[in-house]
C-alpha positions as CSV (number, residue, x, y, z in Angstrom):
1,X,112.0,1.4,111.5
2,X,113.7,0.5,114.7
3,X,112.0,1.0,118.0
4,X,113.3,3.2,120.9
5,X,114.8,1.5,123.9
6,X,114.8,2.9,127.4
7,X,115.9,1.3,130.7
8,X,112.9,3.0,132.4
9,X,110.3,1.9,129.9
10,X,107.4,-0.2,131.4
11,X,104.9,-2.6,130.0
12,X,101.7,-4.1,131.3
13,X,101.4,-7.9,131.6
14,X,98.5,-9.2,129.4
15,X,97.7,-11.9,132.0
16,X,97.9,-10.2,135.4
17,X,97.9,-6.5,134.5
18,X,101.0,-5.9,136.6
19,X,103.7,-3.4,135.5
20,X,107.1,-4.8,134.5
21,X,110.2,-3.3,132.9
22,X,109.7,-3.7,129.2
23,X,113.2,-5.3,128.8
24,X,112.2,-8.1,131.3
25,X,108.9,-9.0,129.6
26,X,108.6,-12.0,127.3
27,X,106.2,-12.9,124.5
28,X,104.4,-16.2,124.9
29,X,103.8,-18.7,122.1
30,X,100.3,-17.3,121.5
31,X,101.4,-13.7,121.3
32,X,100.8,-12.4,124.8
33,X,103.4,-10.0,126.4
34,X,103.8,-11.2,130.0
35,X,106.1,-10.7,132.9
36,X,108.9,-13.2,133.7
37,X,106.9,-14.9,136.4
38,X,103.9,-15.6,134.1
39,X,105.9,-16.9,131.1
40,X,105.9,-20.7,130.4
41,X,107.0,-22.6,127.3
42,X,104.4,-24.1,125.0
43,X,103.3,-27.5,126.3
44,X,104.1,-30.5,124.0
45,X,100.5,-31.6,123.9
46,X,99.6,-28.4,122.1
47,X,101.9,-29.5,119.2
48,X,100.4,-32.9,118.0
49,X,102.3,-35.0,115.6
50,X,100.8,-34.9,112.1
51,X,98.8,-38.0,111.3
52,X,99.8,-40.0,108.2
53,X,97.6,-40.0,105.2
54,X,95.6,-43.1,104.7
55,X,96.8,-45.3,101.8
56,X,94.6,-45.2,98.7
57,X,92.8,-48.4,98.0
58,X,92.8,-50.2,94.7
59,X,89.5,-50.4,92.8
60,X,88.3,-54.0,92.1
61,X,91.4,-55.6,93.7
62,X,91.9,-59.3,93.0
63,X,94.4,-61.8,94.2
64,X,97.3,-62.7,91.9
65,X,96.2,-65.8,89.9
66,X,99.8,-66.7,88.9
67,X,101.0,-67.3,92.5
68,X,102.6,-70.7,93.0
69,X,101.3,-71.2,96.5
70,X,100.2,-74.6,97.7
71,X,97.2,-73.3,99.6
72,X,95.0,-73.0,96.5
73,X,93.4,-69.9,97.9
74,X,92.6,-71.6,101.3
75,X,92.8,-69.6,104.5
76,X,94.9,-71.5,107.0
77,X,94.7,-71.0,110.8
78,X,97.3,-72.4,113.0
79,X,96.6,-73.7,116.5
80,X,98.4,-75.9,119.1
81,X,96.2,-78.9,118.4
82,X,97.1,-81.8,116.0
83,X,99.4,-80.7,113.3
84,X,98.7,-77.1,114.0
85,X,96.0,-76.6,111.5
86,X,92.3,-76.4,112.3
87,X,90.3,-79.2,110.8
88,X,93.0,-81.9,110.9
89,X,92.2,-85.2,112.4
90,X,93.4,-85.6,116.0
91,X,95.1,-89.0,116.5
92,X,97.4,-88.4,119.4
93,X,94.9,-87.3,122.0
94,X,94.7,-89.5,125.1
95,X,92.9,-88.8,128.4
96,X,92.5,-90.6,131.6
97,X,90.4,-89.7,134.7
98,X,89.6,-91.2,138.0
99,X,87.4,-90.4,140.9
100,X,88.2,-91.4,144.5
101,X,85.6,-91.8,147.2
102,X,83.0,-89.1,147.4
103,X,81.2,-88.4,150.7
104,X,78.0,-86.3,150.7
105,X,76.4,-85.3,154.0
106,X,73.3,-83.2,154.5
107,X,72.2,-81.8,157.8
Protein backbone atom coordinates (compact mmCIF):
# COMPACT_ATOMS: atom_id res chain seq x y z
CA UNK A 1 0.00 0.00 0.00
CA UNK A 2 1.52 3.36 -0.97
CA UNK A 3 1.96 6.10 1.58
CA UNK A 4 0.47 9.56 1.34
CA UNK A 5 2.77 12.47 0.52
CA UNK A 6 2.23 16.05 1.54
CA UNK A 7 4.53 19.02 1.18
CA UNK A 8 3.45 20.19 4.64
CA UNK A 9 4.12 16.89 6.43
CA UNK A 10 6.66 17.04 9.25
CA UNK A 11 8.83 14.49 10.96
CA UNK A 12 10.82 14.50 14.20
CA UNK A 13 14.57 13.83 14.07
CA UNK A 14 15.56 10.72 16.05
CA UNK A 15 18.82 12.35 17.18
CA UNK A 16 17.98 15.95 18.03
CA UNK A 17 14.18 15.92 18.34
CA UNK A 18 13.90 18.88 15.95
CA UNK A 19 11.07 19.11 13.45
CA UNK A 20 11.92 18.90 9.73
CA UNK A 21 9.92 18.59 6.55
CA UNK A 22 9.43 14.88 6.01
CA UNK A 23 10.60 15.13 2.40
CA UNK A 24 13.95 16.56 3.59
CA UNK A 25 14.64 13.88 6.20
CA UNK A 26 17.03 11.00 5.52
CA UNK A 27 17.43 7.52 6.95
CA UNK A 28 20.86 6.65 8.36
CA UNK A 29 22.63 3.31 7.92
CA UNK A 30 21.35 2.10 11.30
CA UNK A 31 17.70 3.00 10.62
CA UNK A 32 17.36 6.41 12.29
CA UNK A 33 15.27 9.08 10.56
CA UNK A 34 17.26 12.31 10.86
CA UNK A 35 17.35 15.83 9.53
CA UNK A 36 19.71 16.76 6.69
CA UNK A 37 22.16 18.42 9.09
CA UNK A 38 22.48 15.26 11.22
CA UNK A 39 22.93 12.74 8.39
CA UNK A 40 26.37 11.28 7.72
CA UNK A 41 27.41 8.26 5.64
CA UNK A 42 28.52 5.04 7.28
CA UNK A 43 32.17 5.20 8.30
CA UNK A 44 34.43 2.69 6.47
CA UNK A 45 35.76 1.30 9.77
CA UNK A 46 32.27 0.03 10.55
CA UNK A 47 32.50 -2.24 7.48
CA UNK A 48 35.53 -4.47 8.20
CA UNK A 49 36.85 -6.72 5.47
CA UNK A 50 36.05 -10.37 6.03
CA UNK A 51 38.99 -12.36 7.33
CA UNK A 52 40.04 -15.36 5.27
CA UNK A 53 39.45 -18.81 6.64
CA UNK A 54 42.53 -20.55 8.04
CA UNK A 55 43.82 -23.37 5.84
CA UNK A 56 43.14 -26.86 7.10
CA UNK A 57 46.25 -28.70 8.30
CA UNK A 58 47.12 -32.21 7.19
CA UNK A 59 47.08 -34.90 9.83
CA UNK A 60 50.47 -36.64 10.31
CA UNK A 61 52.18 -34.69 7.53
CA UNK A 62 55.59 -35.99 6.40
CA UNK A 63 58.18 -34.66 3.94
CA UNK A 64 58.29 -36.19 0.49
CA UNK A 65 60.89 -39.02 0.60
CA UNK A 66 61.20 -39.13 -3.19
CA UNK A 67 62.61 -35.61 -3.56
CA UNK A 68 65.94 -35.41 -5.39
CA UNK A 69 67.32 -32.62 -3.25
CA UNK A 70 71.01 -32.58 -2.39
CA UNK A 71 70.38 -31.32 1.12
CA UNK A 72 69.49 -34.80 2.48
CA UNK A 73 66.96 -33.21 4.80
CA UNK A 74 69.45 -30.68 6.23
CA UNK A 75 68.29 -27.21 7.10
CA UNK A 76 70.64 -24.67 5.49
CA UNK A 77 71.01 -21.10 6.76
CA UNK A 78 72.82 -18.56 4.60
CA UNK A 79 74.96 -15.76 6.00
CA UNK A 80 77.53 -13.30 4.70
CA UNK A 81 80.46 -15.27 6.19
CA UNK A 82 82.61 -17.82 4.36
CA UNK A 83 80.73 -19.51 1.54
CA UNK A 84 77.45 -18.20 2.88
CA UNK A 85 76.58 -21.27 4.95
CA UNK A 86 76.79 -21.49 8.71
CA UNK A 87 79.29 -24.09 9.81
CA UNK A 88 81.72 -23.72 6.91
CA UNK A 89 85.40 -23.28 7.60
CA UNK A 90 86.53 -19.67 7.38
CA UNK A 91 89.80 -19.48 5.40
CA UNK A 92 89.77 -15.95 4.01
CA UNK A 93 89.57 -14.01 7.25
CA UNK A 94 92.47 -11.63 7.90
CA UNK A 95 92.67 -8.93 10.56
CA UNK A 96 95.27 -6.41 11.61
CA UNK A 97 95.24 -3.91 14.45
CA UNK A 98 97.63 -1.39 15.91
CA UNK A 99 97.67 0.89 18.90
CA UNK A 100 99.48 4.22 18.89
CA UNK A 101 100.64 6.02 21.98
CA UNK A 102 98.29 6.04 24.94
CA UNK A 103 98.54 8.71 27.62
CA UNK A 104 96.75 8.23 30.93
CA UNK A 105 96.65 11.10 33.39
CA UNK A 106 95.00 11.22 36.79
CA UNK A 107 94.47 14.25 38.90
